[in-house]
PyMOL CGO cylinders between C-alpha atoms (Angstrom):
from pymol import cmd
from pymol.cgo import CYLINDER

trace = [
    CYLINDER, 27.30, 40.21, -126.87, 27.18, 39.95, -123.09, 0.3, 1, 1, 1, 1, 1, 1,
    CYLINDER, 27.18, 39.95, -123.09, 29.86, 37.23, -123.13, 0.3, 1, 1, 1, 1, 1, 1,
    CYLINDER, 29.86, 37.23, -123.13, 32.26, 39.54, -124.95, 0.3, 1, 1, 1, 1, 1, 1,
    CYLINDER, 32.26, 39.54, -124.95, 31.79, 42.27, -122.34, 0.3, 1, 1, 1, 1, 1, 1,
    CYLINDER, 31.79, 42.27, -122.34, 32.27, 39.83, -119.46, 0.3, 1, 1, 1, 1, 1, 1,
    CYLINDER, 32.27, 39.83, -119.46, 35.39, 38.38, -121.08, 0.3, 1, 1, 1, 1, 1, 1,
    CYLINDER, 35.39, 38.38, -121.08, 36.75, 41.87, -121.71, 0.3, 1, 1, 1, 1, 1, 1,
    CYLINDER, 36.75, 41.87, -121.71, 36.13, 42.91, -118.10, 0.3, 1, 1, 1, 1, 1, 1,
    CYLINDER, 36.13, 42.91, -118.10, 37.80, 39.73, -116.84, 0.3, 1, 1, 1, 1, 1, 1,
    CYLINDER, 37.80, 39.73, -116.84, 40.79, 40.34, -119.11, 0.3, 1, 1, 1, 1, 1, 1,
    CYLINDER, 40.79, 40.34, -119.11, 41.01, 43.95, -117.89, 0.3, 1, 1, 1, 1, 1, 1,
    CYLINDER, 41.01, 43.95, -117.89, 40.96, 42.77, -114.28, 0.3, 1, 1, 1, 1, 1, 1,
    CYLINDER, 40.96, 42.77, -114.28, 43.61, 40.12, -114.94, 0.3, 1, 1, 1, 1, 1, 1,
    CYLINDER, 43.61, 40.12, -114.94, 45.82, 42.68, -116.70, 0.3, 1, 1, 1, 1, 1, 1,
    CYLINDER, 45.82, 42.68, -116.70, 45.53, 45.08, -113.75, 0.3, 1, 1, 1, 1, 1, 1,
    CYLINDER, 45.53, 45.08, -113.75, 46.47, 42.28, -111.34, 0.3, 1, 1, 1, 1, 1, 1,
    CYLINDER, 46.47, 42.28, -111.34, 49.45, 41.39, -113.50, 0.3, 1, 1, 1, 1, 1, 1,
    CYLINDER, 49.45, 41.39, -113.50, 50.75, 44.94, -113.46, 0.3, 1, 1, 1, 1, 1, 1,
    CYLINDER, 50.75, 44.94, -113.46, 50.18, 45.19, -109.70, 0.3, 1, 1, 1, 1, 1, 1,
    CYLINDER, 50.18, 45.19, -109.70, 52.42, 42.16, -109.04, 0.3, 1, 1, 1, 1, 1, 1,
    CYLINDER, 52.42, 42.16, -109.04, 56.05, 42.88, -108.09, 0.3, 1, 1, 1, 1, 1, 1,
    CYLINDER, 56.05, 42.88, -108.09, 58.53, 42.76, -110.93, 0.3, 1, 1, 1, 1, 1, 1,
    CYLINDER, 58.53, 42.76, -110.93, 61.14, 40.01, -111.10, 0.3, 1, 1, 1, 1, 1, 1,
    CYLINDER, 61.14, 40.01, -111.10, 64.65, 41.12, -110.31, 0.3, 1, 1, 1, 1, 1, 1,
    CYLINDER, 64.65, 41.12, -110.31, 67.44, 39.96, -112.58, 0.3, 1, 1, 1, 1, 1, 1,
    CYLINDER, 67.44, 39.96, -112.58, 70.79, 38.89, -111.20, 0.3, 1, 1, 1, 1, 1, 1,
    CYLINDER, 70.79, 38.89, -111.20, 73.80, 41.11, -111.65, 0.3, 1, 1, 1, 1, 1, 1,
    CYLINDER, 73.80, 41.11, -111.65, 75.51, 39.15, -114.40, 0.3, 1, 1, 1, 1, 1, 1,
    CYLINDER, 75.51, 39.15, -114.40, 77.20, 35.77, -114.18, 0.3, 1, 1, 1, 1, 1, 1,
    CYLINDER, 77.20, 35.77, -114.18, 78.64, 36.45, -110.71, 0.3, 1, 1, 1, 1, 1, 1,
    CYLINDER, 78.64, 36.45, -110.71, 75.80, 34.67, -108.90, 0.3, 1, 1, 1, 1, 1, 1,
    CYLINDER, 75.80, 34.67, -108.90, 75.35, 31.73, -111.24, 0.3, 1, 1, 1, 1, 1, 1,
    CYLINDER, 75.35, 31.73, -111.24, 76.85, 28.67, -109.57, 0.3, 1, 1, 1, 1, 1, 1,
    CYLINDER, 76.85, 28.67, -109.57, 76.39, 24.93, -110.12, 0.3, 1, 1, 1, 1, 1, 1,
    CYLINDER, 76.39, 24.93, -110.12, 75.29, 24.67, -106.47, 0.3, 1, 1, 1, 1, 1, 1,
    CYLINDER, 75.29, 24.67, -106.47, 72.69, 26.50, -104.38, 0.3, 1, 1, 1, 1, 1, 1,
    CYLINDER, 72.69, 26.50, -104.38, 73.41, 28.57, -101.28, 0.3, 1, 1, 1, 1, 1, 1,
    CYLINDER, 73.41, 28.57, -101.28, 71.53, 30.77, -98.82, 0.3, 1, 1, 1, 1, 1, 1,
    CYLINDER, 71.53, 30.77, -98.82, 71.79, 32.82, -95.65, 0.3, 1, 1, 1, 1, 1, 1,
    CYLINDER, 71.79, 32.82, -95.65, 69.04, 32.44, -93.03, 0.3, 1, 1, 1, 1, 1, 1,
    CYLINDER, 69.04, 32.44, -93.03, 67.63, 34.82, -91.95, 0.3, 1, 1, 1, 1, 1, 1,
    CYLINDER, 67.63, 34.82, -91.95, 68.37, 37.44, -94.59, 0.3, 1, 1, 1, 1, 1, 1,
    CYLINDER, 68.37, 37.44, -94.59, 67.86, 40.27, -92.07, 0.3, 1, 1, 1, 1, 1, 1,
    CYLINDER, 67.86, 40.27, -92.07, 69.48, 40.09, -88.63, 0.3, 1, 1, 1, 1, 1, 1,
    CYLINDER, 69.48, 40.09, -88.63, 70.46, 42.45, -85.81, 0.3, 1, 1, 1, 1, 1, 1,
    CYLINDER, 70.46, 42.45, -85.81, 74.11, 43.09, -84.96, 0.3, 1, 1, 1, 1, 1, 1,
    CYLINDER, 74.11, 43.09, -84.96, 75.39, 40.34, -82.66, 0.3, 1, 1, 1, 1, 1, 1,
    CYLINDER, 75.39, 40.34, -82.66, 72.84, 37.84, -83.97, 0.3, 1, 1, 1, 1, 1, 1,
    CYLINDER, 72.84, 37.84, -83.97, 73.54, 34.39, -85.36, 0.3, 1, 1, 1, 1, 1, 1,
    CYLINDER, 73.54, 34.39, -85.36, 72.87, 33.32, -88.95, 0.3, 1, 1, 1, 1, 1, 1,
    CYLINDER, 72.87, 33.32, -88.95, 72.83, 29.95, -90.67, 0.3, 1, 1, 1, 1, 1, 1,
    CYLINDER, 72.83, 29.95, -90.67, 74.89, 29.49, -93.83, 0.3, 1, 1, 1, 1, 1, 1,
    CYLINDER, 74.89, 29.49, -93.83, 73.58, 26.71, -96.06, 0.3, 1, 1, 1, 1, 1, 1,
    CYLINDER, 73.58, 26.71, -96.06, 74.96, 25.06, -99.21, 0.3, 1, 1, 1, 1, 1, 1,
    CYLINDER, 74.96, 25.06, -99.21, 73.08, 22.63, -101.42, 0.3, 1, 1, 1, 1, 1, 1,
    CYLINDER, 73.08, 22.63, -101.42, 75.38, 19.64, -101.91, 0.3, 1, 1, 1, 1, 1, 1,
    CYLINDER, 75.38, 19.64, -101.91, 73.60, 17.73, -104.65, 0.3, 1, 1, 1, 1, 1, 1,
    CYLINDER, 73.60, 17.73, -104.65, 76.80, 16.70, -106.40, 0.3, 1, 1, 1, 1, 1, 1,
    CYLINDER, 76.80, 16.70, -106.40, 77.84, 20.09, -107.77, 0.3, 1, 1, 1, 1, 1, 1,
    CYLINDER, 77.84, 20.09, -107.77, 79.89, 21.13, -104.72, 0.3, 1, 1, 1, 1, 1, 1,
    CYLINDER, 79.89, 21.13, -104.72, 82.08, 18.30, -103.43, 0.3, 1, 1, 1, 1, 1, 1,
    CYLINDER, 82.08, 18.30, -103.43, 84.86, 20.17, -101.61, 0.3, 1, 1, 1, 1, 1, 1,
    CYLINDER, 84.86, 20.17, -101.61, 84.89, 22.51, -98.66, 0.3, 1, 1, 1, 1, 1, 1,
    CYLINDER, 84.89, 22.51, -98.66, 82.96, 25.77, -98.93, 0.3, 1, 1, 1, 1, 1, 1,
    CYLINDER, 82.96, 25.77, -98.93, 84.48, 29.09, -97.85, 0.3, 1, 1, 1, 1, 1, 1,
    CYLINDER, 84.48, 29.09, -97.85, 81.95, 31.73, -96.80, 0.3, 1, 1, 1, 1, 1, 1,
    CYLINDER, 81.95, 31.73, -96.80, 83.15, 35.29, -96.27, 0.3, 1, 1, 1, 1, 1, 1,
    CYLINDER, 83.15, 35.29, -96.27, 81.68, 38.69, -95.48, 0.3, 1, 1, 1, 1, 1, 1,
    CYLINDER, 81.68, 38.69, -95.48, 82.69, 41.98, -93.91, 0.3, 1, 1, 1, 1, 1, 1,
    CYLINDER, 82.69, 41.98, -93.91, 80.37, 41.41, -90.92, 0.3, 1, 1, 1, 1, 1, 1,
    CYLINDER, 80.37, 41.41, -90.92, 81.59, 38.00, -89.69, 0.3, 1, 1, 1, 1, 1, 1,
    CYLINDER, 81.59, 38.00, -89.69, 84.77, 35.92, -89.63, 0.3, 1, 1, 1, 1, 1, 1,
    CYLINDER, 84.77, 35.92, -89.63, 85.44, 33.68, -92.65, 0.3, 1, 1, 1, 1, 1, 1,
    CYLINDER, 85.44, 33.68, -92.65, 83.72, 30.32, -92.19, 0.3, 1, 1, 1, 1, 1, 1,
    CYLINDER, 83.72, 30.32, -92.19, 84.70, 27.01, -93.79, 0.3, 1, 1, 1, 1, 1, 1,
    CYLINDER, 84.70, 27.01, -93.79, 82.02, 24.36, -94.25, 0.3, 1, 1, 1, 1, 1, 1,
    CYLINDER, 82.02, 24.36, -94.25, 83.89, 21.06, -94.64, 0.3, 1, 1, 1, 1, 1, 1,
    CYLINDER, 83.89, 21.06, -94.64, 82.63, 18.34, -96.97, 0.3, 1, 1, 1, 1, 1, 1,
    CYLINDER, 82.63, 18.34, -96.97, 80.10, 16.55, -96.51, 0.3, 1, 1, 1, 1, 1, 1,
    CYLINDER, 80.10, 16.55, -96.51, 78.45, 19.08, -94.14, 0.3, 1, 1, 1, 1, 1, 1,
    CYLINDER, 78.45, 19.08, -94.14, 76.04, 21.55, -95.70, 0.3, 1, 1, 1, 1, 1, 1,
    CYLINDER, 76.04, 21.55, -95.70, 75.40, 24.10, -92.91, 0.3, 1, 1, 1, 1, 1, 1,
    CYLINDER, 75.40, 24.10, -92.91, 77.34, 26.27, -90.49, 0.3, 1, 1, 1, 1, 1, 1,
    CYLINDER, 77.34, 26.27, -90.49, 76.57, 29.22, -88.24, 0.3, 1, 1, 1, 1, 1, 1,
    CYLINDER, 76.57, 29.22, -88.24, 78.19, 32.63, -88.00, 0.3, 1, 1, 1, 1, 1, 1,
    CYLINDER, 78.19, 32.63, -88.00, 77.84, 35.43, -85.47, 0.3, 1, 1, 1, 1, 1, 1,
    CYLINDER, 77.84, 35.43, -85.47, 77.38, 38.94, -86.84, 0.3, 1, 1, 1, 1, 1, 1,
    CYLINDER, 77.38, 38.94, -86.84, 79.87, 41.53, -85.56, 0.3, 1, 1, 1, 1, 1, 1,
    CYLINDER, 79.87, 41.53, -85.56, 78.48, 43.94, -82.95, 0.3, 1, 1, 1, 1, 1, 1,
    CYLINDER, 78.48, 43.94, -82.95, 79.79, 46.91, -84.92, 0.3, 1, 1, 1, 1, 1, 1,
    CYLINDER, 79.79, 46.91, -84.92, 77.76, 46.05, -88.05, 0.3, 1, 1, 1, 1, 1, 1,
    CYLINDER, 77.76, 46.05, -88.05, 75.94, 49.16, -89.27, 0.3, 1, 1, 1, 1, 1, 1,
    CYLINDER, 75.94, 49.16, -89.27, 72.15, 49.02, -88.71, 0.3, 1, 1, 1, 1, 1, 1,
    CYLINDER, 72.15, 49.02, -88.71, 70.18, 49.35, -91.94, 0.3, 1, 1, 1, 1, 1, 1,
    CYLINDER, 70.18, 49.35, -91.94, 73.14, 48.41, -94.15, 0.3, 1, 1, 1, 1, 1, 1,
    CYLINDER, 73.14, 48.41, -94.15, 73.34, 45.50, -96.60, 0.3, 1, 1, 1, 1, 1, 1,
    CYLINDER, 73.34, 45.50, -96.60, 76.48, 43.39, -96.74, 0.3, 1, 1, 1, 1, 1, 1,
    CYLINDER, 76.48, 43.39, -96.74, 77.63, 40.91, -99.36, 0.3, 1, 1, 1, 1, 1, 1,
    CYLINDER, 77.63, 40.91, -99.36, 78.10, 37.26, -98.33, 0.3, 1, 1, 1, 1, 1, 1,
    CYLINDER, 78.10, 37.26, -98.33, 80.26, 35.23, -100.75, 0.3, 1, 1, 1, 1, 1, 1,
    CYLINDER, 80.26, 35.23, -100.75, 80.19, 31.42, -101.06, 0.3, 1, 1, 1, 1, 1, 1,
    CYLINDER, 80.19, 31.42, -101.06, 83.12, 29.71, -102.85, 0.3, 1, 1, 1, 1, 1, 1,
    CYLINDER, 83.12, 29.71, -102.85, 83.33, 25.98, -103.66, 0.3, 1, 1, 1, 1, 1, 1,
    CYLINDER, 83.33, 25.98, -103.66, 85.30, 24.00, -106.27, 0.3, 1, 1, 1, 1, 1, 1,
    CYLINDER, 85.30, 24.00, -106.27, 86.38, 27.14, -108.16, 0.3, 1, 1, 1, 1, 1, 1,
    CYLINDER, 86.38, 27.14, -108.16, 82.87, 28.62, -108.46, 0.3, 1, 1, 1, 1, 1, 1,
    CYLINDER, 82.87, 28.62, -108.46, 81.66, 31.51, -106.31, 0.3, 1, 1, 1, 1, 1, 1,
    CYLINDER, 81.66, 31.51, -106.31, 78.44, 33.40, -105.83, 0.3, 1, 1, 1, 1, 1, 1,
    CYLINDER, 78.44, 33.40, -105.83, 77.10, 36.00, -103.44, 0.3, 1, 1, 1, 1, 1, 1,
    CYLINDER, 77.10, 36.00, -103.44, 73.92, 37.14, -101.74, 0.3, 1, 1, 1, 1, 1, 1,
    CYLINDER, 73.92, 37.14, -101.74, 72.90, 40.07, -99.56, 0.3, 1, 1, 1, 1, 1, 1,
    CYLINDER, 72.90, 40.07, -99.56, 72.60, 40.12, -95.77, 0.3, 1, 1, 1, 1, 1, 1,
    CYLINDER, 72.60, 40.12, -95.77, 70.76, 43.09, -94.22, 0.3, 1, 1, 1, 1, 1, 1,
    CYLINDER, 70.76, 43.09, -94.22, 71.43, 44.38, -90.73, 0.3, 1, 1, 1, 1, 1, 1,
    CYLINDER, 71.43, 44.38, -90.73, 68.18, 45.21, -88.92, 0.3, 1, 1, 1, 1, 1, 1,
    CYLINDER, 68.18, 45.21, -88.92, 67.47, 48.51, -87.25, 0.3, 1, 1, 1, 1, 1, 1,
    CYLINDER, 67.47, 48.51, -87.25, 66.45, 48.31, -83.63, 0.3, 1, 1, 1, 1, 1, 1,
    CYLINDER, 66.45, 48.31, -83.63, 67.43, 46.61, -80.41, 0.3, 1, 1, 1, 1, 1, 1,
    CYLINDER, 67.43, 46.61, -80.41, 70.07, 44.07, -79.61, 0.3, 1, 1, 1, 1, 1, 1,
    CYLINDER, 70.07, 44.07, -79.61, 69.26, 40.36, -79.87, 0.3, 1, 1, 1, 1, 1, 1,
    CYLINDER, 69.26, 40.36, -79.87, 69.01, 38.21, -76.78, 0.3, 1, 1, 1, 1, 1, 1,
    CYLINDER, 69.01, 38.21, -76.78, 71.96, 35.84, -76.22, 0.3, 1, 1, 1, 1, 1, 1,
    CYLINDER, 71.96, 35.84, -76.22, 71.23, 32.22, -77.04, 0.3, 1, 1, 1, 1, 1, 1,
    CYLINDER, 71.23, 32.22, -77.04, 70.65, 29.98, -73.98, 0.3, 1, 1, 1, 1, 1, 1,
    CYLINDER, 70.65, 29.98, -73.98, 73.19, 27.25, -73.35, 0.3, 1, 1, 1, 1, 1, 1,
    CYLINDER, 73.19, 27.25, -73.35, 70.54, 24.77, -72.23, 0.3, 1, 1, 1, 1, 1, 1,
    CYLINDER, 70.54, 24.77, -72.23, 67.33, 23.86, -74.06, 0.3, 1, 1, 1, 1, 1, 1,
    CYLINDER, 67.33, 23.86, -74.06, 64.45, 26.16, -73.13, 0.3, 1, 1, 1, 1, 1, 1,
    CYLINDER, 64.45, 26.16, -73.13, 61.05, 25.00, -71.92, 0.3, 1, 1, 1, 1, 1, 1,
    CYLINDER, 61.05, 25.00, -71.92, 59.20, 27.45, -74.17, 0.3, 1, 1, 1, 1, 1, 1,
    CYLINDER, 59.20, 27.45, -74.17, 58.82, 28.12, -77.89, 0.3, 1, 1, 1, 1, 1, 1,
    CYLINDER, 58.82, 28.12, -77.89, 61.05, 30.05, -80.21, 0.3, 1, 1, 1, 1, 1, 1,
    CYLINDER, 61.05, 30.05, -80.21, 61.50, 33.80, -79.66, 0.3, 1, 1, 1, 1, 1, 1,
    CYLINDER, 61.50, 33.80, -79.66, 61.00, 35.34, -83.10, 0.3, 1, 1, 1, 1, 1, 1,
    CYLINDER, 61.00, 35.34, -83.10, 62.61, 38.63, -84.05, 0.3, 1, 1, 1, 1, 1, 1,
    CYLINDER, 62.61, 38.63, -84.05, 62.57, 41.10, -86.89, 0.3, 1, 1, 1, 1, 1, 1,
    CYLINDER, 62.57, 41.10, -86.89, 63.61, 39.69, -90.23, 0.3, 1, 1, 1, 1, 1, 1,
    CYLINDER, 63.61, 39.69, -90.23, 62.61, 36.94, -92.57, 0.3, 1, 1, 1, 1, 1, 1,
    CYLINDER, 62.61, 36.94, -92.57, 59.72, 37.76, -94.86, 0.3, 1, 1, 1, 1, 1, 1,
    CYLINDER, 59.72, 37.76, -94.86, 58.72, 40.87, -92.87, 0.3, 1, 1, 1, 1, 1, 1,
    CYLINDER, 58.72, 40.87, -92.87, 62.12, 42.59, -92.93, 0.3, 1, 1, 1, 1, 1, 1,
    CYLINDER, 62.12, 42.59, -92.93, 61.67, 45.91, -94.72, 0.3, 1, 1, 1, 1, 1, 1,
    CYLINDER, 61.67, 45.91, -94.72, 57.86, 45.63, -94.58, 0.3, 1, 1, 1, 1, 1, 1,
    CYLINDER, 57.86, 45.63, -94.58, 56.41, 48.84, -96.09, 0.3, 1, 1, 1, 1, 1, 1,
    CYLINDER, 56.41, 48.84, -96.09, 52.77, 49.47, -95.18, 0.3, 1, 1, 1, 1, 1, 1,
    CYLINDER, 52.77, 49.47, -95.18, 52.44, 52.22, -97.81, 0.3, 1, 1, 1, 1, 1, 1,
    CYLINDER, 52.44, 52.22, -97.81, 53.36, 49.89, -100.67, 0.3, 1, 1, 1, 1, 1, 1,
    CYLINDER, 53.36, 49.89, -100.67, 51.03, 47.17, -99.37, 0.3, 1, 1, 1, 1, 1, 1,
    CYLINDER, 51.03, 47.17, -99.37, 48.18, 49.71, -99.15, 0.3, 1, 1, 1, 1, 1, 1,
    CYLINDER, 48.18, 49.71, -99.15, 48.84, 50.97, -102.67, 0.3, 1, 1, 1, 1, 1, 1,
    CYLINDER, 48.84, 50.97, -102.67, 48.87, 47.42, -104.02, 0.3, 1, 1, 1, 1, 1, 1,
    CYLINDER, 48.87, 47.42, -104.02, 45.61, 46.60, -102.23, 0.3, 1, 1, 1, 1, 1, 1,
    CYLINDER, 45.61, 46.60, -102.23, 44.00, 49.78, -103.62, 0.3, 1, 1, 1, 1, 1, 1,
    CYLINDER, 44.00, 49.78, -103.62, 45.08, 48.91, -107.17, 0.3, 1, 1, 1, 1, 1, 1,
    CYLINDER, 45.08, 48.91, -107.17, 43.72, 45.39, -106.87, 0.3, 1, 1, 1, 1, 1, 1,
    CYLINDER, 43.72, 45.39, -106.87, 40.43, 46.59, -105.35, 0.3, 1, 1, 1, 1, 1, 1,
    CYLINDER, 40.43, 46.59, -105.35, 40.08, 49.21, -108.08, 0.3, 1, 1, 1, 1, 1, 1,
    CYLINDER, 40.08, 49.21, -108.08, 40.68, 46.72, -110.88, 0.3, 1, 1, 1, 1, 1, 1,
    CYLINDER, 40.68, 46.72, -110.88, 38.19, 44.24, -109.40, 0.3, 1, 1, 1, 1, 1, 1,
    CYLINDER, 38.19, 44.24, -109.40, 35.62, 47.03, -108.97, 0.3, 1, 1, 1, 1, 1, 1,
    CYLINDER, 35.62, 47.03, -108.97, 36.12, 48.25, -112.53, 0.3, 1, 1, 1, 1, 1, 1,
    CYLINDER, 36.12, 48.25, -112.53, 35.79, 44.72, -113.88, 0.3, 1, 1, 1, 1, 1, 1,
    CYLINDER, 35.79, 44.72, -113.88, 32.55, 44.23, -111.92, 0.3, 1, 1, 1, 1, 1, 1,
    CYLINDER, 32.55, 44.23, -111.92, 31.17, 47.60, -113.06, 0.3, 1, 1, 1, 1, 1, 1,
    CYLINDER, 31.17, 47.60, -113.06, 31.88, 46.95, -116.72, 0.3, 1, 1, 1, 1, 1, 1,
    CYLINDER, 31.88, 46.95, -116.72, 30.49, 43.43, -116.57, 0.3, 1, 1, 1, 1, 1, 1,
    CYLINDER, 30.49, 43.43, -116.57, 27.21, 44.62, -114.97, 0.3, 1, 1, 1, 1, 1, 1,
    CYLINDER, 27.21, 44.62, -114.97, 26.72, 47.75, -117.09, 0.3, 1, 1, 1, 1, 1, 1,
    CYLINDER, 26.72, 47.75, -117.09, 23.86, 47.57, -119.56, 0.3, 1, 1, 1, 1, 1, 1,
    CYLINDER, 23.86, 47.57, -119.56, 23.93, 49.11, -123.00, 0.3, 1, 1, 1, 1, 1, 1,
    CYLINDER, 23.93, 49.11, -123.00, 21.23, 49.86, -125.55, 0.3, 1, 1, 1, 1, 1, 1,
    CYLINDER, 21.23, 49.86, -125.55, 22.12, 46.60, -127.34, 0.3, 1, 1, 1, 1, 1, 1,
    CYLINDER, 22.12, 46.60, -127.34, 20.63, 44.58, -124.44, 0.3, 1, 1, 1, 1, 1, 1,
    CYLINDER, 20.63, 44.58, -124.44, 17.14, 45.76, -125.39, 0.3, 1, 1, 1, 1, 1, 1,
    CYLINDER, 17.14, 45.76, -125.39, 16.41, 47.24, -121.98, 0.3, 1, 1, 1, 1, 1, 1,
]
cmd.load_cgo(trace, "trace")
């Protein structure tokens, strides 16, 4: 009987964790399905900053790639290269998201590029620096919301606490 209660509490805890996880986001139709991969790094950048445009050339994209957006000049990545850089326009609106479109061999797809709120980026040095990389806002912490993280932590802690409580609770069937 105790094993059933423990298994039920574990299942309840696992279910709560599952519902606390972020939902998957579906793509907006066939527009972003391409036979080749592409990405913009970082996905959040300040106006005037420099991004890297990358295409996966594993045989699906043999020709030159044209990358376009409203916040930088159109870039062509010639074959066989797979990366290029672009400088974001200084008049890009902070907090806005812009579409970046990759086109190669008749197939095109797009992704979002967010413009960060805050200060201006430092210009890149022309000579190698003697110190490490200067990191900025963006990447995995762009749009970091402390309230959502706190709510998620509270839900997880509550589900673990409930699972522990129900697994340790004694009933009259235990004979005690």
